[in-house]
C-alpha positions in Angstrom: 30.3 22.1 -12.1 30.7 20.2 -8.8 28.8 17.1 -7.8 27.6 18.9 -4.6 26.0 21.6 -6.6 24.2 19.1 -8.9 22.9 17.2 -5.8 21.8 20.5 -4.2 19.9 21.4 -7.4 18.3 17.9 -7.6 17.1 18.3 -4.0 15.7 21.7 -4.6 18.0 23.6 -2.3 19.2 25.8 -5.1 17.3 26.9 -8.2 20.1 27.3 -10.8 23.2 25.5 -12.0 25.8 28.3 -12.5 23.3 30.3 -14.6 22.5 27.2 -16.7 18.9 27.6 -17.7 16.8 24.5 -17.3 13.5 24.4 -19.2 10.6 22.2 -18.1 9.6 19.4 -20.4 5.8 18.9 -21.2 4.3 15.9 -19.5 3.1 14.2 -22.7 6.8 14.0 -23.9 7.3 11.2 -21.4 4.3 9.1 -22.4 5.4 5.9 -24.2 2.9 5.0 -26.9 4.2 1.4 -27.0 3.9 0.8 -23.3 0.5 2.4 -23.2 -0.7 0.2 -26.1 0.8 -2.9 -24.4 -1.0 -2.1 -21.1 -4.3 -1.5 -22.9 -3.9 -4.9 -24.7 -3.4 -6.6 -21.3 -6.5 -4.9 -19.9 -8.5 -6.2 -22.9 -7.4 -9.8 -22.3 -10.5 -11.3 -20.7 -8.8 -14.5 -19.6 -5.9 -12.6 -17.9 -8.4 -10.3 -16.1 -10.7 -13.1 -15.0 -7.9 -15.1 -13.5 -6.1 -12.1 -12.0 -2.9 -13.0 -13.9 -1.9 -9.5 -15.0 1.9 -9.4 -15.6 3.9 -8.0 -12.7 5.4 -5.3 -15.0 2.0 -3.6 -15.3 1.8 -2.8 -11.5 5.5 -2.1 -11.2 5.6 0.4 -14.0 2.3 2.1 -13.1 3.5 2.5 -9.5 7.1 3.6 -10.1 6.8 5.4 -13.5 3.2 6.6 -14.0 4.4 9.3 -16.3 5.0 6.7 -19.0 1.2 6.2 -19.4 -1.6 8.6 -20.4 -4.0 9.8 -17.7 -7.0 7.8 -19.2 -5.1 4.6 -19.2 -3.9 5.1 -15.6 -7.5 5.7 -14.6 -8.7 2.6 -16.3 -6.0 0.5 -14.7 -6.8 2.0 -11.3 -10.5 1.1 -11.6 -9.8 -2.4 -12.8 -7.3 -3.0 -9.9 -9.7 -1.5 -7.3 -13.0 -2.8 -8.4 -12.3 -5.6 -10.9 -13.0 -5.7 -14.7 -16.6 -6.7 -14.3 -17.5 -3.7 -12.2 -15.7 -1.4 -14.5 -17.7 -2.6 -17.5 -20.9 -2.4 -15.6 -20.1 1.1 -14.4 -19.4 2.3 -17.9 -22.7 0.9 -19.1 -24.6 2.3 -16.1 -23.2 5.8 -16.6 -24.3 5.8 -20.2 -27.8 4.7 -19.2 -28.1 6.9 -16.1 -29.4 9.9 -18.0 -32.8 8.3 -18.2 -35.0 8.9 -15.2 -37.0 5.8 -14.2 -37.7 3.6 -11.2 -36.6 0.4 -12.8 -33.3 -1.4 -12.5 -30.8 -0.7 -15.3 -30.7 -3.0 -18.3 -29.2 -6.5 -17.9 -25.8 -5.2 -18.8 -25.6 -2.5 -16.1 -25.2 -2.2 -12.3 -28.5 -2.4 -10.3 -29.4 1.0 -8.9 -30.0 2.0 -5.3 -32.4 5.0 -5.2 -32.1 7.2 -2.1 -34.3 10.1 -0.9 -32.4 13.3 0.0 -33.7 16.4 1.9 -32.4 19.5 0.2 -31.9 21.4 3.4 -30.3 18.5 5.2 -27.7 17.2 2.8 -25.2 16.0 5.4 -27.8 14.4 7.6 -29.2 12.6 4.5 -25.7 11.4 3.7 -25.3 10.2 7.3 -28.5 8.2 7.2 -27.5 6.5 3.9 -27.0 2.8 4.2 -23.7 2.8 2.1 -23.0 -0.8 3.1 -26.4 -1.9 1.5 -25.6 -0.2 -1.8 -22.0 -1.4 -1.9 -22.4 -3.0 -5.4 -25.1 -0.7 -6.6 -25.1 2.5 -8.6 -26.3 5.3 -6.3 -29.2 7.4 -7.7 -30.5 10.4 -5.8 -34.1 11.7 -5.6 -34.8 15.0 -3.8 -37.8 15.3 -1.6 -40.7 17.3 -3.1 -38.9 17.4 -6.4 -39.7 15.5 -9.6 -37.1 13.5 -11.4 -34.1 11.4 -10.7 -31.0 10.3 -12.6 -27.6 11.6 -13.4 -28.3 15.3 -12.9 -29.6 15.2 -9.3 -27.0 12.6 -8.4 -24.1 14.7 -9.6 -25.6 17.7 -7.8 -25.8 15.7 -4.6 -22.1 14.9 -4.7 -21.4 18.6 -5.2 -23.6 19.6 -2.4 -22.2 17.1 0.1 -18.7 18.2 -1.0 -19.4 21.8 0.0 -21.0 20.7 3.3 -17.8 19.0 4.3 -15.9 22.3 3.5 -17.8 24.5 5.8 -15.8 25.9 8.7 -18.3 24.7 11.3 -17.3 21.0 11.5 -13.7 22.0 12.4 -12.2 19.4 10.0 -9.7 21.6 8.1 -7.0 24.1 8.8 -8.2 27.6 8.2 -4.8 29.4 8.2 -3.8 30.6 4.7 -7.3 29.8 3.6 -10.0 32.0 2.0 -13.7 31.9 2.4 -16.0 31.9 -0.6 -19.8 31.7 -0.9 -21.2 28.5 -2.2 -23.9 29.1 -4.7 -25.0 25.5 -4.8 -26.0 25.0 -1.2 -29.7 25.6 -0.5 -28.9 28.5 1.9 -26.0 30.9 1.4 -23.0 29.5 3.1 -19.3 30.0 3.1 -16.8 27.2 2.4 -13.1 27.0 2.7 -10.7 27.4 -0.2 -6.9 27.0 0.0 -4.5 27.3 -2.9 -2.6 24.3 -1.7 -5.7 22.2 -1.0 -7.4 21.3 2.3 -5.4 19.8 5.1 -6.6 18.4 8.4 -6.9 20.7 11.4 -4.8 19.2 14.2 -6.3 18.4 17.6 -4.2 17.6 20.7 -4.3 13.9 21.6 -4.9 14.9 25.2 -8.1 16.8 24.3 -11.5 15.7 23.1 -12.7 19.1 22.1 -11.4 22.4 20.6 -13.1 25.8 20.1 -16.4 24.2 21.4 -16.3 21.4 18.8 -16.5 17.8 20.2 -13.8 15.8 18.6 -15.7 12.5 18.4 -18.2 14.3 16.1 -15.3 15.4 13.9 -14.1 11.8 13.6 -17.5 10.6 12.6 -17.5 13.2 9.8 -14.2 11.9 8.6 -15.5 8.3 8.6 -18.5 9.5 6.5 -16.3 11.5 4.2 -14.1 8.4 3.6 -17.2 6.3 2.7 -18.6 8.9 0.3 -15.2 9.3 -1.4 -15.0 5.6 -1.9 -18.6 5.5 -3.2 -17.9 8.3 -5.6 -14.8 6.6 -6.9 -16.6 3.3 -7.4 -19.5 5.0 -9.3 -17.2 7.3 -11.3 -18.6 10.5 -9.8 -16.7 13.7 -9.2 -16.4 15.4 -5.8 -15.7 19.1 -5.6 -13.5 18.9 -2.6 -9.8 19.8 -3.2 -7.7 17.8 -0.9 -4.0 18.8 -0.5 -1.3 16.6 -1.9 -0.1 16.1 1.7 -3.6 14.7 2.7 -3.4 12.2 -0.1 0.1 11.1 0.9 -1.0 10.6 4.5 -4.0 8.6 3.4 -1.8 6.4 1.3 0.6 5.9 4.2 3.4 7.9 2.6 5.8 10.1 4.7 5.9 13.8 4.5 9.2 15.7 4.7 10.3 19.3 4.8 13.4 20.9 3.5 15.6 22.4 6.2 15.3 26.2 6.8 17.1 28.7 8.9 14.8 30.0 11.7 15.5 33.2 13.6 14.1 34.2 16.9 10.5 34.9 16.2 9.2 35.3 19.8 7.2 32.0 19.5 5.7 30.1 22.3 5.0 26.4 22.6 1.6 26.4 20.9 0.7 25.3 17.4 1.0 28.2 15.0 -2.6 29.4 14.2 -4.1 27.4 17.1 -3.3 29.0 20.4 -5.5 26.4 22.3 -3.2 23.6 21.1 -0.4 23.4 23.7 2.6 21.5 22.3 4.4 21.0 25.6 4.0 21.8 29.3 7.6 21.4 30.3 9.1 24.2 32.4 11.8 24.9 29.7 9.2 24.9 26.9 7.6 28.3 27.5 9.2 30.6 24.9 11.1 29.3 21.9 14.8 30.0 21.9 18.0 28.6 20.4 18.3 26.0 23.1 14.8 24.4 22.6 14.3 25.4 18.9 14.8 21.8 17.7 12.3 20.5 20.2 9.8 23.1 19.0 10.2 22.2 15.3 9.8 18.5 16.1 6.7 19.2 18.2 5.1 21.4 15.5 5.8 18.8 12.8 4.5 16.0 15.0 1.3 17.9 15.8 0.8 18.9 12.2 1.3 15.6 10.3 1.3 12.9 13.1 -0.3 13.0 16.5 -2.5 16.0 15.9 -4.2 14.5 12.9 -3.6 10.7 13.3 -7.1 10.0 14.5 -8.8 12.0 11.7 -6.7 10.2 9.1 -7.5 6.8 10.6 -11.2 7.7 10.7 -11.1 8.7 7.0 -9.2 5.5 6.1 -11.5 3.3 8.2 -14.6 4.8 6.4 -12.9 4.3 3.0 -11.7 0.7 3.8 -14.9 -0.3 5.5 -16.8 0.4 2.3 -14.4 -1.2 -0.1 -13.0 -4.2 1.6 -15.1 -5.7 4.4 -18.2 -6.7 2.5 -16.2 -8.1 -0.4 -14.8 -10.9 1.7 -17.8 -11.9 3.8 -20.6 -14.2 2.7 -24.1 -13.8 4.0 -26.7 -16.6 3.9 -29.8 -18.2 5.5 -31.8 -15.1 6.0 -29.1 -12.4 6.0 -27.8 -10.1 3.3 -25.3 -7.2 3.4 -28.1 -4.8 4.0 -29.7 -6.7 6.9 -29.9 -4.4 10.1 -28.2 -7.1 12.3 -25.3 -7.3 9.8 -24.9 -3.5 9.7 -25.0 -3.5 13.5 -22.4 -6.3 13.7 -20.0 -4.5 11.4 -20.2 -1.3 13.4 -19.6 -3.3 16.6 -16.5 -5.0 15.2 -15.2 -1.6 14.0 -15.5 -0.3 17.6 -13.7 -3.3 19.1 -10.4 -2.9 20.8 -7.4 -4.9 19.5 -7.9 -7.7 22.1 -11.6 -7.9 21.4 -11.0 -8.3 17.7 -8.5 -11.1 18.5 -11.1 -12.8 20.7 -13.7 -12.5 17.9 -11.4 -14.1 15.3 -10.5 -16.8 17.8 -14.2 -17.5 18.4 -15.1 -17.6 14.7 -12.0 -19.1 13.0 -10.1 -20.8 15.8 -7.1 -18.4 15.4 -6.6 -15.0 16.9 -5.1 -13.6 13.7 -6.0 -13.6 10.0 -3.7 -15.3 7.6 -1.3 -13.3 5.4 -3.4 -11.3 3.0 -6.1 -10.6 5.6 -9.8 -11.4 5.3 -9.4 -12.0 1.6 -7.1 -15.0 2.2 -9.4 -16.7 4.7 -10.4 -20.1 3.5 -13.2 -21.1 3.7 -14.7 -17.6 3.4 -16.1 -16.0 6.5 -19.9 -16.7 6.4 -22.5 -15.1 8.6 -26.0 -16.7 8.8 -29.1 -16.0 10.8 -29.5 -18.1 14.0 -33.1 -18.9 14.5 -34.2 -18.2 18.0 -35.3 -21.0 20.3 -37.9 -20.8 23.0 -35.3 -18.9 25.2 -34.9 -16.1 22.7 -33.7 -13.6 25.4 -30.7 -15.8 26.3 -29.8 -16.9 22.8 -26.1 -16.4 22.1 -24.1 -16.2 18.8 -22.6 -19.5 17.7 -19.7 -20.5 15.6 -18.3 -23.4 13.5 -14.5 -22.8 13.4 -13.9 -25.5 10.9 -16.0 -23.6 8.3 -15.4 -20.0 9.6 -19.1 -19.9 10.2 -20.8 -17.4 12.5 -24.4 -18.0 13.5 -25.9 -14.6 14.6 -29.3 -14.2 16.3 -31.1 -11.0 15.4 -30.9 -9.4 18.8 -31.1 -5.8 20.0 -28.4 -6.2 22.7 -26.0 -7.7 20.2 -22.8 -6.2 21.5 -23.4 -7.5 25.0 -24.2 -11.0 23.8 -21.4 -11.1 21.3 -18.8 -10.0 23.9 -20.1 -12.7 26.4 -19.9 -15.4 23.7 -16.4 -14.6 22.5 -15.1 -14.2 26.0 -16.7 -17.1 27.9 -16.8 -19.4 24.8 -13.1 -19.6 24.3 -12.0 -23.2 24.2 -15.6 -24.5 24.4 -17.7 -26.2 21.8 -21.0 -25.8 23.6 -22.1 -22.5 22.2 -22.4 -23.6 18.6 
C-alpha cells in the first residue's frame, strides 16, 4: 500500500484502502478515566481556582484532544474558564432553586434574579427591550404579561420561543437553499421556521449593498447583535436554545478557517451571481458574464469569498460583538459614585463606544488612559481598572463636558442627553490638555 494512497484516505479524497474495511471506533473508547479524574481534581481545588493557577496541561489537552475527556467534564471546564468557579457554583444552586415561583431573590447561596416581563405576541420585541447589560450577573427569570407564575418553566419556554423567532424566514438572516420549512407549534401564532439538516448558515449580502429582497441590512445586523447577546446569556445561565447552528457557523464565530476539498466542475452554464441568490452579483467585469474554463477559478474564488468571507463578515462580526459585549466589557469596568452597570448613561456610553470608528476609539482611550491603545491582554490588563463615575453638574449644566484622570484611568461622566456630541468634543479638543478634568 503506497504512502500516497494512505495520505489520500486520511484527507478524505478516497473512501477505501484497497478494499481494507475500516470500522469506526465509539467515542467513549477514547475517553481517559485517569485524565478525566485528574482534571476533575484540579477543578475541585479551591486555591488553584481562586488564584487562576490551573496547570497549563488542562487547557492544552482540552483544546487539542477534547476526546480524552467526557462531555460533562468538558462542559464544567468550559463554564469555569468562561465565567469563573464562583459563578458556576452559584448557577448550579440557582438552577436547583429556580423551580419555585416567587418574587424574592434566591437564597444567599444563589445568583440574584432579574425578573423581566415578556409579551407573548411580541417575543422578539420583548427580547430587544431587555436590558441584558443590567442583568449581566443575574439569573434571568421570565414572567409573561396577563399570565400567572414565573420560574423555570416560563423562562425555558421564553428561550425556545425566541429561538424560533430568529429562525423565521422574514428577518433574512439565514440561507434558505437546501432548507425545509416546518410549522412551529410553540409560537403564539402559527409560523414557519427554517430547518436544515446541516444546520443554519448565514445568508450572504453583498458588501456593496445595504438591502436585499426588500430587507434592510442594518436591521439584520441588529438582529445578529441581539442573537449574540441572547446566546451568551443562555450559556451563562445554563439554558438551552432550540436553534441549530451549522458547524461552519461555529467555526467562523471562533475565528477558525473553512476549507473545501477540490472537486471537478463541468460547464454548468453558470453566471457570475451567487448560487441561490440571483440579486447578489459577484463581479461586474466584462469577462465575468458567463462562467467558462477561462474564468472558472475566479468564479469559485468569488463564490467562496461571498459565502464565507465578504458576504457574511458583517453578520459574523455583529453576532460576535453582541456576544463579547455581554461577556467581557462589564467585567473589566468599575462603576462608582452614583453609577451602576444598569444606569441609563452607562448603557448609552457603551453603545456609543461600540459605534465608534477605530480612530475615535483611539481618541477615547487617549483621553481616559493617556495612551491610544490598551496594554497586551486588553481591558482586563488595564491597571488601575477603568472606572466610570457620575460627574455632578455645575451651574452650567448644558455645557458640562466629560472629564478624565489619566493617572487613575478615571472617567467622570455627566448624565447628559447629548452624550455622544459632548464626548466626541471632549476627546477631540481635550487631547494634550488637563483643563477638562
